[in-house]
C-alpha positions in Angstrom: 0.0 0.0 0.0 1.0 3.5 -0.7 -0.5 5.1 2.3 -2.2 4.2 5.6 -5.7 3.0 6.3 -7.8 2.2 9.3 -8.4 -1.3 7.5 -7.2 -3.7 10.0 -4.9 -5.4 7.2 -3.0 -2.2 6.8 -1.6 -2.8 10.3 0.3 -5.7 8.7 1.3 -3.9 5.5 4.6 -2.5 7.0 6.2 -6.0 7.3 8.6 -6.2 10.3 7.4 -3.0 12.0 5.7 -2.7 15.2 4.9 1.0 15.7 2.3 2.5 18.2 -0.3 3.5 15.7 -3.6 2.3 14.1 -1.8 2.8 10.8 2.0 1.8 11.1 4.6 3.9 9.3 5.7 2.6 6.1 9.4 1.4 5.3 10.5 3.6 2.5 9.9 2.0 -0.8 12.9 0.6 -2.6 14.4 3.0 -5.4 15.9 2.4 -8.7 19.0 4.0 -9.8 20.5 5.7 -11.9 17.2 6.8 -13.4 16.0 10.2 -12.4 13.3 10.2 -9.5 10.6 11.4 -12.0 11.2 8.5 -14.4 8.8 5.6 -14.0 10.6 2.3 -12.9 11.8 0.1 -15.9 12.4 -3.6 -16.1 16.2 -4.5 -15.7 18.9 -4.4 -13.3 18.9 -1.7 -10.4 20.5 -1.1 -7.1 18.0 -2.1 -4.4 18.2 0.0 -1.2 17.6 -2.3 1.7 17.4 -2.1 5.5 19.7 0.6 7.4 21.4 1.8 4.1 22.5 -1.7 2.8 22.3 -2.0 -0.9 22.3 -4.9 -3.3 22.1 -5.7 -7.0 18.6 -6.6 -8.2 16.3 -7.0 -11.1 12.9 -5.6 -11.7 10.4 -7.5 -13.8 6.9 -7.1 -15.2 4.2 -9.5 -16.7 0.6 -9.1 -17.8 -2.5 -11.0 -16.6 -6.1 -10.6 -17.1 -7.6 -8.4 -14.3 -10.5 -10.9 -14.0 -9.9 -14.3 -15.7 -13.4 -15.0 -15.4 -14.5 -12.1 -17.6 -13.2 -12.5 -21.4 -13.6 -8.7 -21.7 -11.5 -7.9 -18.9 -8.5 -5.6 -19.4 -4.9 -6.7 -18.9 -3.0 -5.3 -15.9 0.8 -5.4 -15.3 2.4 -6.9 -12.3 5.7 -6.1 -11.0 8.3 -8.1 -8.9 11.9 -7.7 -7.9 14.4 -10.6 -8.2 17.5 -11.1 -6.1 19.7 -13.4 -8.0 21.0 -16.5 -6.1 24.6 -16.9 -5.1 24.4 -20.7 -5.4 26.2 -22.7 -8.0 23.1 -24.8 -8.8 20.0 -22.7 -7.5 16.9 -24.6 -6.5 13.4 -23.5 -7.3 12.7 -19.7 -6.9 11.5 -18.6 -3.6 8.6 -16.3 -3.9 7.8 -14.0 -1.0 4.0 -13.5 -0.1 3.5 -10.3 1.9 0.8 -10.1 4.4 -2.3 -7.7 4.5 -3.9 -8.0 1.9 -2.3 -4.9 0.8 1.2 -5.4 1.9 4.0 -4.8 -0.5 6.7 -7.5 -0.8 9.2 -5.1 -2.2 8.7 -2.8 0.8 9.1 -5.8 3.2 12.2 -6.6 1.5 13.7 -3.2 2.1 12.7 -3.4 5.9 14.0 -5.5 8.9 13.4 -8.8 6.8 16.2 -7.6 4.2 18.8 -9.9 5.8 16.6 -12.9 5.3 16.0 -12.1 1.7 19.8 -11.8 1.3 20.5 -15.1 3.3 18.0 -17.1 1.2 20.0 -16.3 -1.9 22.4 -19.1 -0.9 19.6 -21.4 -1.9 17.8 -19.9 -4.9 16.4 -16.7 -6.5 14.5 -14.8 -4.0 11.3 -13.0 -5.7 9.7 -10.2 -3.9 6.3 -10.2 -5.7 4.0 -7.2 -5.3 0.6 -8.7 -5.5 -2.2 -7.2 -7.8 -3.3 -4.0 -6.4 -0.3 -3.2 -4.5 2.9 -1.3 -5.2 3.8 -1.1 -9.0 1.2 -3.9 -9.5 -1.6 -1.5 -8.6 -3.9 -0.5 -11.5 -6.7 0.8 -9.2 -7.0 4.5 -9.4 -6.4 6.4 -6.2 -9.5 7.9 -4.7 -10.1 11.7 -4.4 -9.0 13.1 -1.1 -11.4 12.6 1.7 -13.2 15.9 2.4 -16.2 15.3 4.6 -16.1 15.7 8.3 -14.8 12.4 10.0 -17.3 10.0 11.4 -17.6 9.3 15.1 -15.2 6.6 16.1 -17.8 4.2 17.3 -18.7 1.0 15.6 -21.9 2.5 14.2 -20.0 5.5 12.8 -17.1 3.7 11.3 -19.2 0.9 9.9 -21.6 3.2 8.1 -18.4 5.4 6.8 -16.6 2.5 5.4 -19.7 0.7 3.9 -20.8 4.0 2.2 -17.2 4.7 1.0 -16.4 1.3 -0.4 -19.8 1.1 -2.3 -19.2 4.4 -3.7 -15.5 3.5 -4.6 -16.7 0.4 -6.2 -19.1 2.1 -8.4 -16.6 4.7 -9.5 -13.8 2.2 -10.2 -16.2 -0.1 -12.2 -17.1 2.9 -14.3 -13.5 3.6 -14.9 -13.1 0.2 -16.3 -11.5 -1.7 -13.3 -12.6 -5.2 -12.8 -12.9 -5.1 -9.2 -14.3 -8.7 -9.0 -10.8 -9.8 -10.1 -9.4 -8.7 -6.7 -9.4 -11.9 -4.7 -7.2 -14.6 -3.4 -8.0 -17.2 -6.1 -6.9 -14.7 -8.8 -3.9 -13.8 -6.7 -3.0 -17.4 -6.6 -3.4 -17.8 -10.4 -1.0 -14.7 -10.7 1.7 -16.6 -8.7 1.4 -19.5 -11.3 1.6 -17.0 -14.1 4.6 -15.6 -12.4 6.3 -19.0 -12.2 5.8 -19.5 -16.0 7.1 -16.0 -16.7 10.1 -17.0 -14.7 10.6 -20.1 -16.7 10.5 -22.2 -13.5 8.9 -25.7 -13.4 8.4 -25.4 -9.6 8.5 -22.7 -7.1 8.9 -22.3 -3.2 6.7 -20.2 -1.2 7.6 -18.0 1.8 4.8 -15.9 3.2 3.4 -14.4 6.4 -0.1 -13.6 7.6 -2.4 -13.0 4.6 0.5 -14.3 2.6 -0.2 -17.7 4.1 -3.8 -17.4 3.3 -2.7 -16.9 -0.3 -0.3 -19.7 -0.2 -3.0 -22.1 0.9 -5.0 -21.1 -2.3 -1.9 -21.4 -4.3 -1.4 -25.1 -2.9 -5.1 -25.9 -3.5 -5.2 -24.7 -7.1 -1.5 -25.1 -8.3 -0.1 -27.4 -5.7 1.7 -29.6 -8.4 4.0 -26.5 -9.0 5.0 -25.9 -5.4 8.0 -27.6 -4.1 7.9 -26.6 -0.3 6.5 -23.7 1.9 7.7 -21.8 4.8 4.8 -19.9 6.5 4.6 -17.8 9.5 1.5 -16.4 11.5 -0.7 -18.7 9.7 -4.1 -17.4 8.4 -6.5 -20.3 7.2 -9.0 -20.3 4.6 -12.0 -19.5 6.9 -9.9 -17.3 9.2 -10.1 -13.9 7.6 -12.2 -12.9 10.6 -10.5 -14.0 13.8 -12.3 -15.3 16.8 -12.9 -12.8 19.5 -12.5 -15.5 22.2 -9.0 -16.3 21.0 -8.1 -12.6 21.5 -9.5 -12.8 25.1 -7.3 -15.9 25.6 -4.3 -13.7 24.7 -5.4 -10.9 26.9 -5.6 -13.3 29.8 -2.2 -14.5 28.9 -0.9 -10.8 29.0 -2.6 -10.4 32.3 -0.7 -13.3 33.7 2.4 -11.7 32.6 1.5 -8.5 34.3 1.1 -10.4 37.5 4.7 -11.2 37.5 5.6 -7.6 37.7 4.5 -6.4 41.0 4.7 -2.6 40.2 2.4 -3.3 37.0 0.1 -5.5 39.0 -0.4 -2.8 41.6 -1.2 -0.1 38.9 -3.4 -2.6 37.0 -5.0 -5.2 39.1 -7.2 -6.6 36.1 -6.2 -5.5 32.5 -9.2 -7.0 30.7 -11.5 -5.3 33.3 -9.7 -1.9 32.9 -10.0 -2.2 29.1 -13.7 -3.1 29.1 -14.4 -0.1 31.4 -12.8 2.3 29.0 -14.5 0.9 25.9 -17.9 0.9 27.4 -17.7 4.5 28.8 -16.3 5.8 25.5 -18.7 4.1 23.2 -21.6 5.4 25.1 -20.2 8.8 25.2 -17.5 9.5 22.7 -15.2 12.3 23.8 -13.6 15.1 21.6 -10.0 14.2 20.8 -7.4 16.5 19.4 -5.6 14.9 16.3 -4.0 15.7 12.9 -6.5 16.3 10.2 -5.6 17.1 6.6 -2.2 18.0 8.0 -3.6 20.4 10.4 -4.7 20.4 14.0 -8.3 19.0 14.2 -10.7 17.0 16.3 -12.6 13.8 16.3 -15.1 12.2 18.5 -13.5 9.0 19.8 -15.7 6.2 21.0 -14.6 2.8 22.6 -14.8 1.1 19.2 -11.8 3.3 17.9 -9.9 2.5 21.0 -10.6 -1.2 20.5 -9.2 -1.0 17.0 -6.1 0.7 18.2 -5.6 -2.0 20.8 -6.0 -4.6 18.1 -3.0 -3.1 16.3 -0.9 -2.9 19.6 -1.4 -6.6 20.5 0.3 -7.7 17.3 3.8 -7.6 18.7 5.3 -7.6 22.1 6.9 -4.2 22.0 3.7 -2.4 21.4 1.7 -5.0 23.4 3.6 -3.7 26.3 2.0 -0.3 25.9 -1.5 -1.3 26.7 -1.5 -0.9 30.5 -0.1 2.6 30.4 -2.5 3.5 27.5 -5.5 2.3 29.3 -4.6 3.9 32.6 -4.2 7.3 30.7 -7.5 6.7 29.0 -9.2 5.8 32.3 -8.1 9.1 33.6 -9.7 11.0 30.8 -6.4 11.8 29.0 -7.7 11.0 25.4 -5.6 13.8 23.7 -2.6 11.5 24.1 -4.2 9.3 21.3 -3.0 11.7 18.6 0.6 10.2 18.1 -1.0 6.8 17.5 -3.5 7.9 14.9 -1.4 9.8 12.3 -3.4 11.9 9.8 -7.1 10.8 10.5 -7.9 11.5 6.8 -5.5 8.8 5.8 -7.1 6.4 8.5 -10.5 6.6 6.7 -9.4 5.9 3.2 -10.4 3.1 0.8 -7.7 1.6 -1.5 -9.7 -1.3 -3.1 -7.4 -4.4 -3.0 -7.5 -5.0 0.8 -11.2 -4.4 1.2 -12.2 -6.4 -2.0 -10.0 -9.4 -1.2 -11.1 -9.6 2.4 -14.7 -9.5 1.2 -14.2 -12.1 -1.3 -12.6 -14.5 1.2 -15.5 -14.0 3.4 -16.5 -16.0 6.2 -18.6 -19.2 6.5 -22.1 -18.8 8.1 -21.2 -21.1 11.0 -18.0 -19.1 11.8 -19.9 -15.8 11.5 -22.5 -17.0 13.8 -19.7 -18.0 16.4 -17.9 -14.7 15.9 -21.0 -12.6 16.5 -21.7 -14.7 19.7 -18.2 -14.3 21.0 -18.0 -10.6 20.2 -20.9 -9.7 22.4 -18.7 -10.5 25.5 -15.2 -10.0 24.1 -12.8 -7.3 25.2 -12.2 -6.2 21.6 -15.6 -7.1 20.4 -15.5 -7.2 16.6 -12.9 -4.4 16.3 -9.8 -6.7 15.4 -11.0 -7.5 12.0 -12.6 -4.2 10.8 -14.0 -3.7 8.3 -14.8 -7.3 8.2 -17.4 -8.7 8.8 -19.1 -5.3 8.9 -18.6 -4.9 5.1 -20.4 -8.2 4.4 -23.0 -7.7 1.7 -21.9 -4.2 0.7 -21.1 -5.4 -2.7 -23.1 -8.7 -3.6 -21.8 -11.5 -5.6 -18.1 -11.3 -4.7 -17.8 -14.1 -2.1 -15.7 -17.1 -3.3 -17.9 -19.5 -1.5 -17.5 -22.5 0.9 -15.2 -24.5 -1.5 -12.7 -21.7 -1.3 -12.7 -21.7 2.6 -12.8 -25.6 3.1 -9.8 -27.2 4.6 -7.7 -29.7 2.7 -4.8 -32.2 3.2 -1.4 -30.7 2.4 1.4 -33.1 1.8 4.1 -30.6 0.7 7.1 -30.2 3.1 6.3 -27.2 5.3 8.1 -25.2 7.9 5.5 -23.3 10.2 6.7 -20.4 12.4 4.6 -18.9 15.2 5.0 -16.6 18.1 3.2 -17.2 21.4 2.3 -13.4 21.8 0.9 -13.0 18.4 -2.4 -11.0 18.8 -3.1 -10.8 15.0 -3.3 -14.5 14.2 -3.5 -16.2 17.6 -1.7 -19.5 18.1 -4.7 -21.5 18.7 -6.2 -20.6 15.4 -2.9 -21.2 13.7 -3.0 -24.8 15.2 -6.1 -25.5 13.4 -4.4 -24.5 10.2 -1.2 -26.4 10.9 -3.3 -29.7 11.2 -3.8 -29.6 7.5 -0.1 -30.0 7.0 1.1 -33.8 7.0 4.8 -33.1 6.5 5.6 -30.0 8.6 8.0 -28.9 11.2 6.9 -26.2 13.6 9.0 -23.4 15.0 7.5 -21.8 18.0 9.1 -18.6 19.4 8.1 -17.9 23.1 7.2 -14.3 23.5 7.5 -13.4 19.8 4.6 -11.7 18.1 3.1 -11.4 14.6 6.2 -10.4 12.8 8.1 -13.5 14.0 10.4 -14.2 11.0 13.0 -11.5 12.3 12.0 -11.7 16.0 14.6 -14.4 16.8 18.1 -14.6 15.0 18.0 -18.6 14.8 14.8 -18.2 12.4 16.9 -17.2 9.5 19.1 -20.1 9.6 16.2 -22.5 9.8 14.6 -21.0 6.7 17.8 -21.3 4.7 18.4 -25.0 6.0 14.7 -25.7 5.1 14.8 -24.3 1.6 17.9 -26.0 1.0 16.1 -29.2 1.6 17.7 -30.2 4.8 15.5 -31.8 7.7 14.4 -29.2 10.3 13.1 -30.8 13.5 10.3 -29.2 15.6 12.0 -26.3 17.3 11.1 -24.1 20.4 13.0 -20.8 20.7 12.6 -18.2 23.6 12.8 -14.4 23.9 12.5 -12.4 27.1 8.9 -11.3 28.1 7.8 -7.8 27.3 8.6 -5.0 29.7 5.4 -3.2 30.4 5.4 0.6 30.0 3.1 2.1 32.7 3.3 5.6 31.6 
């Protein structure tokens, strides 16, 4: 994505980052030299600028696909990737990186804290940072006009109404402009990967993905599994897990409260974290308070309700360094200090934007009727309610006829060699839900990192070596790694 969004998937778009904000700051996009800054990127060699000033030789490539393969009249769109050439004498099948989101940019992830892993995997094969349709240089969806209306109240009703209206309006405008919005879904995304394989001239590919990237990898395995060699996946999201169970997040918050109990000062200040959070949410949702923020680049105000705070908490629980901010944040909010939210929110106009690919893709992946009923039942009593997955399931029915159906969401047996990596403090794809997905893999090794969060690939230094060994074809045993518990910030 090129800008921030309140969409919960945007919290994952800046791979490797865990910043205290509803919309995380983005890693600077990779640049191309020596072409002038005003020139559009071209295919061919360039110097890729990675993490902390590091650079490497790379190659940018493009290929074309139908925007909606089911529509014979659909236009063609150009998809982009960056290839890091292997240093091996006999490279294995290309390793294709699948970013999270949906809406995350693989090329942006390659330029962030995951850059050393991209470089290390070149020992095995070419590493391909593939920007999925609707992201980065693969984005053919016109940018929406700047948001000009007053911001909605940050309650569930206010934000739901805003996003449904904006999404429906955007869908109409994009369709009139010739965009096949029905093509932005995970099945077509998976077909793009197989087209990329053919474009690269590869008989087989390896998949390396995180979060939504694992959701996409599952679809690739279901549709084109005979062209996949092996997969390394972290922070698993199953076919019917676009919307996470609120009860699983409650379990994580109880786990966090248990860690607080081990810190006498923190326990004294916050005797019961879930109870404190519920109290703040209930009060603010009933009586939203005026909160000073940045609005269109200038000082402004919004009315912050409990749902907006629940969404903020849903971003903070992704990783331990921001999860540790929860006690101090809620103590301040309980004391009425809502203006301290401004640094977390960025420019509110950006938060309320619609970009197309994330919303359309989530809506198409959908949720089964049984799981939807379960989520709604659990959300009535859960600490974060239905805020974690916003704007799903709130967008359901906003545009009819896009759901991929129960066949798409159905689990299946997976016989490919798999390395599955997870953190025990992952508040975006809770470990218990990941366990359900992992059960589909028959030839798996699991790496569990104690006290790691959602961005687990770079959380522990040993993970990189395990990835290299796995893609080299070596046997990797189930492994348990450990990190120190988070240090809670009470102010």
